[in-house]
C-alpha positions as protocol buffer text, in pm:
chain_id: "A"
residue {
  index: 1
  type: MET
  ca { x: 28763 y: 23270 z: 8040 }
}
residue {
  index: 2
  type: LYS
  ca { x: 28655 y: 23346 z: 7691 }
}
residue {
  index: 3
  type: ASP
  ca { x: 28769 y: 23016 z: 7525 }
}
residue {
  index: 4
  type: HIS
  ca { x: 28491 y: 22815 z: 7784 }
}
residue {
  index: 5
  type: PRO
  ca { x: 28277 y: 23078 z: 7905 }
}
residue {
  index: 6
  type: VAL
  ca { x: 28070 y: 23009 z: 8202 }
}
residue {
  index: 7
  type: LYS
  ca { x: 27714 y: 22932 z: 8097 }
}
residue {
  index: 8
  type: LYS
  ca { x: 27559 y: 22834 z: 8401 }
}
residue {
  index: 9
  type: MET
  ca { x: 27626 y: 22881 z: 8788 }
}
residue {
  index: 10
  type: SER
  ca { x: 27491 y: 22608 z: 9045 }
}
residue {
  index: 11
  type: ILE
  ca { x: 27554 y: 22722 z: 9385 }
}
residue {
  index: 12
  type: ILE
  ca { x: 27506 y: 22508 z: 9713 }
}
residue {
  index: 13
  type: VAL
  ca { x: 27395 y: 22695 z: 10000 }
}
residue {
  index: 14
  type: SER
  ca { x: 27449 y: 22495 z: 10337 }
}
residue {
  index: 15
  type: ARG
  ca { x: 27515 y: 22765 z: 10577 }
}
residue {
  index: 16
  type: GLY
  ca { x: 27199 y: 22931 z: 10729 }
}
residue {
  index: 17
  type: SER
  ca { x: 27309 y: 23243 z: 10932 }
}
residue {
  index: 18
  type: LEU
  ca { x: 27248 y: 23592 z: 10754 }
}
residue {
  index: 19
  type: ASP
  ca { x: 27626 y: 23598 z: 10675 }
}
residue {
  index: 20
  type: GLY
  ca { x: 27571 y: 23251 z: 10547 }
}
residue {
  index: 21
  type: ILE
  ca { x: 27352 y: 23311 z: 10335 }
}
residue {
  index: 22
  type: TYR
  ca { x: 27439 y: 23620 z: 10125 }
}
residue {
  index: 23
  type: PRO
  ca { x: 27721 y: 23538 z: 9944 }
}
residue {
  index: 24
  type: ALA
  ca { x: 27536 y: 23247 z: 9741 }
}
residue {
  index: 25
  type: LEU
  ca { x: 27276 y: 23549 z: 9734 }
}
residue {
  index: 26
  type: ILE
  ca { x: 27482 y: 23786 z: 9546 }
}
residue {
  index: 27
  type: MET
  ca { x: 27653 y: 23538 z: 9358 }
}
residue {
  index: 28
  type: ALA
  ca { x: 27352 y: 23377 z: 9187 }
}
residue {
  index: 29
  type: ASN
  ca { x: 27224 y: 23729 z: 9144 }
}
residue {
  index: 30
  type: GLY
  ca { x: 27571 y: 23855 z: 9009 }
}
residue {
  index: 31
  type: ALA
  ca { x: 27509 y: 23557 z: 8741 }
}
residue {
  index: 32
  type: ARG
  ca { x: 27161 y: 23659 z: 8627 }
}
residue {
  index: 33
  type: MET
  ca { x: 27275 y: 24035 z: 8544 }
}
residue {
  index: 34
  type: GLU
  ca { x: 27551 y: 23874 z: 8346 }
}
residue {
  index: 35
  type: GLY
  ca { x: 27259 y: 23657 z: 8124 }
}
residue {
  index: 36
  type: ILE
  ca { x: 27424 y: 23338 z: 8274 }
}
residue {
  index: 37
  type: GLU
  ca { x: 27180 y: 23086 z: 8408 }
}
residue {
  index: 38
  type: ALA
  ca { x: 27184 y: 23060 z: 8809 }
}
residue {
  index: 39
  type: SER
  ca { x: 27043 y: 22757 z: 9069 }
}
residue {
  index: 40
  type: LEU
  ca { x: 27075 y: 22763 z: 9430 }
}
residue {
  index: 41
  type: PHE
  ca { x: 27035 y: 22428 z: 9588 }
}
residue {
  index: 42
  type: PHE
  ca { x: 26946 y: 22470 z: 9969 }
}
residue {
  index: 43
  type: THR
  ca { x: 27099 y: 22188 z: 10193 }
}
residue {
  index: 44
  type: PHE
  ca { x: 27164 y: 22133 z: 10567 }
}
residue {
  index: 45
  type: PHE
  ca { x: 27126 y: 22482 z: 10757 }
}
residue {
  index: 46
  type: GLY
  ca { x: 27070 y: 22672 z: 10454 }
}
residue {
  index: 47
  type: LEU
  ca { x: 26741 y: 22538 z: 10447 }
}
residue {
  index: 48
  type: ASN
  ca { x: 26672 y: 22801 z: 10715 }
}
residue {
  index: 49
  type: ALA
  ca { x: 26635 y: 23039 z: 10404 }
}
residue {
  index: 50
  type: LEU
  ca { x: 26359 y: 22900 z: 10233 }
}
residue {
  index: 51
  type: ALA
  ca { x: 26173 y: 22775 z: 10580 }
}
residue {
  index: 52
  type: ASN
  ca { x: 25876 y: 23022 z: 10598 }
}
residue {
  index: 53
  type: LYS
  ca { x: 25932 y: 23024 z: 10982 }
}
residue {
  index: 54
  type: THR
  ca { x: 26285 y: 23097 z: 11005 }
}
residue {
  index: 55
  type: LEU
  ca { x: 26368 y: 23327 z: 10642 }
}
residue {
  index: 56
  type: ASP
  ca { x: 26207 y: 23669 z: 10783 }
}
residue {
  index: 57
  type: SER
  ca { x: 26456 y: 23635 z: 11097 }
}
residue {
  index: 58
  type: LEU
  ca { x: 26805 y: 23491 z: 10958 }
}
residue {
  index: 59
  type: LYS
  ca { x: 27082 y: 23583 z: 11213 }
}
residue {
  index: 60
  type: VAL
  ca { x: 27463 y: 23714 z: 11193 }
}
residue {
  index: 61
  type: SER
  ca { x: 27668 y: 23401 z: 11346 }
}
residue {
  index: 62
  type: THR
  ca { x: 27845 y: 23548 z: 11658 }
}
residue {
  index: 63
  type: VAL
  ca { x: 28032 y: 23250 z: 11840 }
}
residue {
  index: 64
  type: GLY
  ca { x: 28276 y: 23084 z: 11675 }
}
residue {
  index: 65
  type: ASN
  ca { x: 28281 y: 23340 z: 11389 }
}
residue {
  index: 66
  type: SER
  ca { x: 28663 y: 23433 z: 11359 }
}
residue {
  index: 67
  type: ALA
  ca { x: 28588 y: 23645 z: 11039 }
}
residue {
  index: 68
  type: LEU
  ca { x: 28355 y: 23900 z: 11230 }
}
residue {
  index: 69
  type: ASN
  ca { x: 28659 y: 24140 z: 11296 }
}
residue {
  index: 70
  type: MET
  ca { x: 28552 y: 24267 z: 10955 }
}
residue {
  index: 71
  type: ALA
  ca { x: 28287 y: 24403 z: 11092 }
}
residue {
  index: 72
  type: MET
  ca { x: 28476 y: 24658 z: 11350 }
}
residue {
  index: 73
  type: PRO
  ca { x: 28484 y: 24906 z: 11094 }
}
residue {
  index: 74
  type: MET
  ca { x: 28096 y: 24932 z: 11116 }
}
residue {
  index: 75
  type: LEU
  ca { x: 28176 y: 25041 z: 11516 }
}
residue {
  index: 76
  type: GLY
  ca { x: 28422 y: 25287 z: 11411 }
}
residue {
  index: 77
  type: LEU
  ca { x: 28743 y: 25016 z: 11477 }
}
residue {
  index: 78
  type: PRO
  ca { x: 29012 y: 24907 z: 11293 }
}
residue {
  index: 79
  type: MET
  ca { x: 28963 y: 24572 z: 11096 }
}
residue {
  index: 80
  type: THR
  ca { x: 29271 y: 24420 z: 11269 }
}
residue {
  index: 81
  type: ILE
  ca { x: 29054 y: 24439 z: 11631 }
}
residue {
  index: 82
  type: PRO
  ca { x: 28963 y: 24081 z: 11654 }
}
residue {
  index: 83
  type: PHE
  ca { x: 28655 y: 23972 z: 11760 }
}
residue {
  index: 84
  type: PRO
  ca { x: 28611 y: 23813 z: 12121 }
}
residue {
  index: 85
  type: THR
  ca { x: 28444 y: 23466 z: 12080 }
}
residue {
  index: 86
  type: VAL
  ca { x: 28332 y: 23468 z: 12432 }
}
residue {
  index: 87
  type: MET
  ca { x: 28145 y: 23793 z: 12349 }
}
residue {
  index: 88
  type: GLY
  ca { x: 27894 y: 23649 z: 12118 }
}
residue {
  index: 89
  type: ALA
  ca { x: 27752 y: 23398 z: 12376 }
}
residue {
  index: 90
  type: ILE
  ca { x: 27616 y: 23772 z: 12551 }
}
residue {
  index: 91
  type: PRO
  ca { x: 27287 y: 23785 z: 12507 }
}
residue {
  index: 92
  type: GLY
  ca { x: 27130 y: 24082 z: 12232 }
}
residue {
  index: 93
  type: VAL
  ca { x: 27515 y: 24028 z: 12067 }
}
residue {
  index: 94
  type: SER
  ca { x: 27387 y: 23829 z: 11749 }
}
residue {
  index: 95
  type: ALA
  ca { x: 27072 y: 24071 z: 11725 }
}
residue {
  index: 96
  type: PHE
  ca { x: 27330 y: 24362 z: 11724 }
}
residue {
  index: 97
  type: ALA
  ca { x: 27515 y: 24236 z: 11504 }
}
residue {
  index: 98
  type: THR
  ca { x: 27209 y: 24124 z: 11238 }
}
residue {
  index: 99
  type: HIS
  ca { x: 27075 y: 24490 z: 11285 }
}
residue {
  index: 100
  type: LEU
  ca { x: 27448 y: 24641 z: 11201 }
}
residue {
  index: 101
  type: MET
  ca { x: 27463 y: 24400 z: 10898 }
}
residue {
  index: 102
  type: ASN
  ca { x: 27120 y: 24476 z: 10762 }
}
residue {
  index: 103
  type: LYS
  ca { x: 27184 y: 24828 z: 10829 }
}
residue {
  index: 104
  type: GLU
  ca { x: 27499 y: 24807 z: 10646 }
}
residue {
  index: 105
  type: MET
  ca { x: 27324 y: 24588 z: 10367 }
}
residue {
  index: 106
  type: GLU
  ca { x: 27048 y: 24867 z: 10337 }
}
residue {
  index: 107
  type: LYS
  ca { x: 27276 y: 25181 z: 10268 }
}
residue {
  index: 108
  type: LEU
  ca { x: 27415 y: 24967 z: 10002 }
}
residue {
  index: 109
  type: ASP
  ca { x: 27046 y: 24882 z: 9852 }
}
residue {
  index: 110
  type: ILE
  ca { x: 27096 y: 24508 z: 9901 }
}
residue {
  index: 111
  type: PRO
  ca { x: 26729 y: 24377 z: 9951 }
}
residue {
  index: 112
  type: PRO
  ca { x: 26652 y: 24174 z: 10210 }
}
residue {
  index: 113
  type: VAL
  ca { x: 26686 y: 23765 z: 10193 }
}
residue {
  index: 114
  type: ARG
  ca { x: 26333 y: 23686 z: 10073 }
}
residue {
  index: 115
  type: GLU
  ca { x: 26296 y: 24005 z: 9858 }
}
residue {
  index: 116
  type: PHE
  ca { x: 26668 y: 23863 z: 9710 }
}
residue {
  index: 117
  type: LEU
  ca { x: 26522 y: 23512 z: 9631 }
}
residue {
  index: 118
  type: GLU
  ca { x: 26196 y: 23681 z: 9463 }
}
residue {
  index: 119
  type: LEU
  ca { x: 26446 y: 23891 z: 9283 }
}
residue {
  index: 120
  type: ILE
  ca { x: 26662 y: 23575 z: 9183 }
}
residue {
  index: 121
  type: SER
  ca { x: 26334 y: 23391 z: 9091 }
}
residue {
  index: 122
  type: ASP
  ca { x: 26198 y: 23675 z: 8897 }
}
residue {
  index: 123
  type: SER
  ca { x: 26485 y: 23700 z: 8691 }
}
residue {
  index: 124
  type: GLY
  ca { x: 26477 y: 23331 z: 8563 }
}
residue {
  index: 125
  type: GLY
  ca { x: 26715 y: 23144 z: 8860 }
}
residue {
  index: 126
  type: LYS
  ca { x: 26617 y: 22816 z: 8956 }
}
residue {
  index: 127
  type: ILE
  ca { x: 26565 y: 22772 z: 9366 }
}
residue {
  index: 128
  type: TYR
  ca { x: 26621 y: 22417 z: 9529 }
}
residue {
  index: 129
  type: ALA
  ca { x: 26596 y: 22270 z: 9837 }
}
residue {
  index: 130
  type: CYS
  ca { x: 26793 y: 21919 z: 9947 }
}
residue {
  index: 131
  type: LYS
  ca { x: 26539 y: 21632 z: 9969 }
}
residue {
  index: 132
  type: LEU
  ca { x: 26815 y: 21454 z: 10203 }
}
residue {
  index: 133
  type: ALA
  ca { x: 26792 y: 21756 z: 10440 }
}
residue {
  index: 134
  type: MET
  ca { x: 26402 y: 21794 z: 10397 }
}
residue {
  index: 135
  type: ASP
  ca { x: 26376 y: 21424 z: 10554 }
}
residue {
  index: 136
  type: MET
  ca { x: 26620 y: 21494 z: 10807 }
}
residue {
  index: 137
  type: PHE
  ca { x: 26468 y: 21800 z: 10928 }
}
residue {
  index: 138
  type: LYS
  ca { x: 26122 y: 21685 z: 10881 }
}
residue {
  index: 139
  type: LEU
  ca { x: 26000 y: 21907 z: 10638 }
}
residue {
  index: 140
  type: LYS
  ca { x: 25778 y: 21927 z: 10365 }
}
residue {
  index: 141
  type: LYS
  ca { x: 25780 y: 22203 z: 10022 }
}
residue {
  index: 142
  type: GLU
  ca { x: 25450 y: 22349 z: 10205 }
}
residue {
  index: 143
  type: ASP
  ca { x: 25714 y: 22443 z: 10454 }
}
residue {
  index: 144
  type: LEU
  ca { x: 25905 y: 22677 z: 10228 }
}
residue {
  index: 145
  type: MET
  ca { x: 25846 y: 22994 z: 10066 }
}
residue {
  index: 146
  type: ASP
  ca { x: 25640 y: 22918 z: 9732 }
}
residue {
  index: 147
  type: ARG
  ca { x: 25962 y: 23019 z: 9497 }
}
residue {
  index: 148
  type: VAL
  ca { x: 26136 y: 22694 z: 9554 }
}
residue {
  index: 149
  type: ASP
  ca { x: 26112 y: 22563 z: 9198 }
}
residue {
  index: 150
  type: GLY
  ca { x: 26126 y: 22166 z: 9344 }
}
residue {
  index: 151
  type: VAL
  ca { x: 26289 y: 21955 z: 9623 }
}
residue {
  index: 152
  type: LEU
  ca { x: 26585 y: 21759 z: 9446 }
}
residue {
  index: 153
  type: THR
  ca { x: 26819 y: 21487 z: 9593 }
}
residue {
  index: 154
  type: VAL
  ca { x: 27184 y: 21512 z: 9527 }
}
residue {
  index: 155
  type: GLY
  ca { x: 27170 y: 21309 z: 9202 }
}
residue {
  index: 156
  type: GLN
  ca { x: 26884 y: 21506 z: 9049 }
}
residue {
  index: 157
  type: PHE
  ca { x: 27071 y: 21845 z: 9152 }
}
residue {
  index: 158
  type: TYR
  ca { x: 27419 y: 21706 z: 8957 }
}
residue {
  index: 159
  type: GLU
  ca { x: 27182 y: 21640 z: 8674 }
}
residue {
  index: 160
  type: GLU
  ca { x: 27052 y: 21980 z: 8692 }
}
residue {
  index: 161
  type: SER
  ca { x: 27371 y: 22107 z: 8662 }
}
residue {
  index: 162
  type: ALA
  ca { x: 27517 y: 21940 z: 8396 }
}
residue {
  index: 163
  type: GLY
  ca { x: 27622 y: 22113 z: 8105 }
}
residue {
  index: 164
  type: GLU
  ca { x: 27955 y: 22248 z: 7940 }
}
residue {
  index: 165
  type: GLY
  ca { x: 28018 y: 22563 z: 8073 }
}
residue {
  index: 166
  type: THR
  ca { x: 27871 y: 22506 z: 8430 }
}
residue {
  index: 167
  type: HIS
  ca { x: 28032 y: 22576 z: 8755 }
}
residue {
  index: 168
  type: ILE
  ca { x: 27941 y: 22474 z: 9085 }
}
residue {
  index: 169
  type: LEU
  ca { x: 28022 y: 22683 z: 9393 }
}
residue {
  index: 170
  type: PHE
  ca { x: 27963 y: 22539 z: 9749 }
}
residue {
  index: 171
  type: THR
  ca { x: 27910 y: 22838 z: 9998 }
}
């Protein structure tokens, strides 16, 4: 909208699977590429993408993921074939789905999560962790990647996100 230009995107990341993290990273990176301020607020299981112990081993969620039919073309099958939920419980299926997704992302020159977060940070994007979720999961700032700009309460995040032209997205 030209009358009300977007000046800032504040993106809340609540899912910790590989397929739950990438939409927020792509949106934040796209904002920065357009000259729009961007901040990411990782809460609940989204903290998986910031914790050093899990950051480099995120997986695709296969159990209960009703949209996995979208990945069927990666196997040479039509998108109209549903992915049977029961298959997601078979050992190795999540690892295989993760491998396929990573391979496709690499073909499209989409960086791995850590590198993507560093790219967003280097371009001026802000990365925050949710204090409540940190307390709940017994995490300390030292447990997170070094690009985290701060641990904020929800109120502090809203304050950080305030301003005309700011949009908040929940992923």
